[in-house]
C-alpha positions in Angstrom: 11.8 -118.6 52.3 12.4 -122.0 54.0 11.5 -124.7 51.7 10.4 -122.4 48.3 10.8 -125.0 45.3 13.1 -123.7 42.8 11.7 -121.5 40.4 13.6 -120.8 36.9 12.9 -117.9 34.8 13.7 -117.9 31.1 14.1 -113.7 30.6 15.5 -111.6 27.8 14.1 -107.8 27.0 14.4 -108.7 23.4 11.8 -110.9 21.6 12.5 -113.9 19.1 15.7 -114.8 20.8 14.6 -118.3 21.8 13.3 -117.7 24.9 9.9 -119.3 24.8 11.5 -122.4 23.2 14.3 -123.0 25.8 11.5 -122.6 28.5 9.4 -125.2 26.6 11.9 -127.7 26.6 13.2 -127.4 30.1 9.6 -128.1 30.9 9.1 -131.5 28.8 12.8 -132.2 30.8 11.9 -131.6 33.9 8.6 -133.6 33.8 9.0 -136.5 31.3 13.0 -137.0 31.9 13.3 -136.2 35.1 9.9 -137.0 36.7 9.8 -133.7 38.4 6.0 -132.4 38.9 6.3 -129.7 37.4 4.4 -126.4 36.9 5.0 -123.8 33.8 3.7 -120.4 33.9 3.2 -118.3 31.3 3.6 -114.0 32.1 3.8 -113.0 28.7 1.0 -111.6 27.0 2.4 -112.6 23.4 1.0 -116.0 24.7 3.8 -118.0 23.2 4.4 -120.6 25.6 0.8 -121.2 26.2 0.2 -121.8 22.3 2.8 -124.5 22.2 1.1 -126.4 25.1 -2.8 -125.3 24.3 -3.1 -124.1 20.8 -4.2 -120.7 20.2 -7.4 -119.4 21.0 -9.0 -116.3 20.6 -11.7 -114.2 22.0 -14.3 -113.4 19.1 -15.2 -110.0 20.7 -12.0 -108.4 21.3 -9.7 -110.7 19.5 -7.1 -111.4 22.5 -5.8 -114.5 22.9 -7.1 -116.5 26.1 -6.9 -120.0 27.5 -9.3 -122.8 26.3 -12.2 -124.3 28.7 -10.3 -126.1 31.3 -11.0 -129.7 31.2 -12.6 -129.6 34.7 -15.1 -127.3 33.7 -18.7 -128.0 34.3 -21.3 -125.1 33.4 -23.9 -126.9 35.8 -21.4 -126.4 38.8 -19.2 -123.6 38.2 -21.6 -120.7 39.7 -19.7 -117.6 38.6 -17.0 -119.1 36.8 -16.4 -119.0 33.2 -14.4 -122.1 32.5 -11.2 -120.3 31.8 -8.0 -119.6 33.7 -4.8 -117.9 33.9 -2.2 -116.8 35.4 -3.7 -113.4 35.4 -6.0 -114.6 37.9 -3.4 -113.6 40.6 -3.7 -110.1 39.9 -7.9 -109.9 40.4 -8.1 -112.0 43.3 -9.1 -115.2 41.1 -8.3 -118.5 41.5 -5.8 -119.9 39.1 -6.7 -123.7 38.0 -3.6 -125.0 36.2 -4.4 -127.1 32.7 -2.8 -130.7 32.2 -0.7 -131.0 28.9 0.4 -134.0 27.0 3.5 -134.2 28.8 3.4 -136.5 31.9 3.9 -134.3 35.0 3.7 -131.2 33.1 0.7 -128.6 34.3 0.5 -125.2 32.9 -0.9 -122.1 33.8 -1.5 -120.1 30.8 -1.3 -116.7 29.7 -4.7 -114.5 29.0 -3.6 -111.8 26.5 -6.5 -109.0 28.0 -6.0 -109.7 31.2 -2.5 -109.3 31.5 -2.3 -106.1 29.7 -4.8 -104.7 32.5 -2.8 -105.5 35.1 0.4 -103.9 33.6 -1.4 -100.9 33.1 -2.5 -100.2 36.6 -1.3 -96.8 38.0 2.3 -96.7 39.0 1.7 -96.4 42.8 -0.1 -99.3 42.9 2.5 -102.0 41.4 3.8 -103.2 44.2 1.1 -103.9 46.0 -1.0 -105.4 42.7 1.4 -106.6 40.6 5.2 -107.0 41.6 4.7 -109.4 44.4 1.4 -111.6 43.3 3.5 -114.1 41.7 5.5 -114.8 44.4 2.7 -115.2 46.6 0.9 -117.5 44.5 3.7 -119.8 44.0 4.5 -119.5 48.0 0.9 -121.0 48.8 1.2 -123.9 50.5 -0.9 -125.9 48.5 0.8 -124.6 45.5 4.5 -125.9 47.0 3.0 -128.9 48.1 1.7 -129.8 44.2 5.0 -129.2 42.3 8.5 -129.8 42.5 9.7 -127.0 40.3 8.4 -123.9 38.5 9.2 -122.7 35.1 8.3 -119.0 34.0 8.2 -117.7 30.6 8.6 -114.2 30.8 7.7 -111.1 28.4 10.3 -109.5 26.0 10.2 -106.2 28.3 11.3 -104.8 30.9 8.0 -104.0 32.3 5.8 -104.7 35.5 5.2 -108.2 34.7 8.8 -109.1 34.2 9.6 -107.6 37.6 6.8 -109.8 39.2 8.4 -112.9 37.4 12.0 -111.8 38.9 10.8 -111.3 42.3 9.4 -114.8 42.5 12.5 -116.6 40.6 15.2 -118.4 42.5 17.1 -119.2 39.5 17.4 -116.8 35.9 18.2 -118.4 32.2 19.0 -115.8 29.9 18.6 -117.2 26.1 21.0 -115.5 23.8 20.5 -115.0 20.0 24.0 -114.1 18.6 23.5 -111.1 16.9 24.3 -107.5 17.8 21.0 -105.9 19.0 20.1 -109.0 21.2 23.7 -108.7 22.7 23.6 -104.6 23.2 20.5 -105.6 24.9 22.2 -107.9 27.8 23.0 -105.2 29.9 19.8 -104.4 30.7 18.1 -107.8 32.0 21.9 -108.4 33.8 21.3 -105.1 35.5 17.4 -106.0 36.5 19.2 -109.5 37.8 21.8 -107.4 39.9 19.1 -105.3 41.0 16.9 -108.0 42.1 19.6 -110.2 43.6 21.0 -106.9 45.6 17.5 -106.6 47.5 17.2 -110.2 48.6 18.2 -111.9 52.3 20.7 -114.3 52.0 18.6 -117.0 52.8 16.5 -116.3 49.4 18.9 -115.6 46.5 18.7 -114.8 43.0 20.8 -117.0 41.0 22.1 -116.5 37.5 22.6 -119.8 35.8 23.9 -118.1 33.0 23.7 -116.9 29.3 22.5 -119.5 27.3 23.9 -119.0 23.2 20.9 -119.6 21.4 19.5 -120.0 17.5 23.0 -120.0 16.4 23.6 -120.1 12.5 25.8 -123.1 11.8 26.9 -121.7 8.2 27.1 -118.1 9.2 30.4 -117.1 10.2 29.6 -113.8 12.0 27.8 -116.3 14.5 31.0 -117.8 15.5 32.8 -114.7 15.8 30.2 -112.6 18.0 30.3 -115.5 20.2 33.9 -115.7 20.7 33.9 -112.0 21.3 31.3 -112.7 24.0 33.6 -115.6 25.6 36.4 -113.5 25.3 34.5 -109.9 27.4 35.8 -110.0 30.7 32.8 -108.6 32.0 30.2 -111.4 30.2 32.5 -114.4 30.2 31.9 -115.8 33.2 28.3 -115.5 32.3 28.5 -117.4 28.9 27.1 -121.0 29.5 29.7 -123.3 28.2 27.3 -124.8 25.6 25.4 -123.9 22.6 22.0 -124.5 20.5 22.3 -124.3 16.8 19.2 -122.9 14.9 18.1 -126.2 13.7 14.5 -127.0 11.7 13.5 -129.7 14.4 12.6 -127.2 17.2 10.0 -125.5 14.7 8.7 -128.8 13.5 8.2 -130.2 16.9 5.9 -127.1 17.5 4.2 -127.8 14.4 3.6 -131.4 15.3 2.8 -130.6 18.6 5.4 -132.8 20.1 8.3 -132.7 22.6 11.8 -132.6 21.5 12.5 -135.2 23.4 10.5 -137.2 21.1 12.2 -136.9 18.5 15.2 -140.0 17.9 17.7 -139.9 20.5 20.3 -139.4 17.6 18.8 -136.4 16.3 21.2 -133.2 16.7 18.4 -130.9 18.0 17.6 -133.5 20.7 20.9 -133.9 21.9 21.8 -130.5 22.2 18.2 -129.5 24.0 19.2 -132.3 26.1 23.1 -130.9 26.8 21.5 -127.5 27.9 18.9 -128.7 30.1 21.0 -130.8 32.2 23.5 -128.2 32.6 20.8 -126.0 33.9 19.4 -128.8 36.0 22.3 -129.9 37.4 23.0 -126.0 38.2 19.6 -126.3 40.3 19.9 -129.2 41.9 23.3 -129.1 43.0 
């Protein structure tokens, strides 16, 4: 599609591999260091990406995690709007209202645990019409394209309908990978999903794999280094492994606990340096 802005998805069918952390740091990098009008979209019912920017809010009746009240909500002029908005709105014919964050140039469309589960559980024959194409349709809207320079997707840790919808909207894919056997064994599944989607595309709308990002590496655990070297020497995977890596450092959870961007830590902090190197590599692959 001519003029379609970059849409970068962070995906892996296994949870706990650093997918949300990677999506968060790249969102902050694009917005604060590259001055790109950035829209982060949380497609994961688990709500982790949303929680990093808006905190955790639970519906007291259902106990599902849901967005907070929108800062622009006015109950006196809202008509039938309840004051909350999420990416689930695209599956129910509702308006999407992005939320501003504390990071300049960064808005997000949050998750809604209950409504995303509803969307994922529609009848199988309705998937293509009601789920698969809706994210692409939303990002393609002229006013959405005009408002943002780049879109960043955090996806569910599964190969379900919401992940497929994300893949159909992506222009670029990053696969964060924790260097442990179970995560490595699951690589073929996410690579197969990429290949299937890429083959279905026309030549003017490709889906580019930026690469597999070695992530959450334990610097004092020798098995991590051994496994990473095996990956880099595997002829089926070697071309996909990024020439960078992110060590499992305490700065990343500290940033979340303090509500800070990793790029607000001192310039000499090792975690910030590694995050900057990874983001710069991804950014250059997109804006070549």
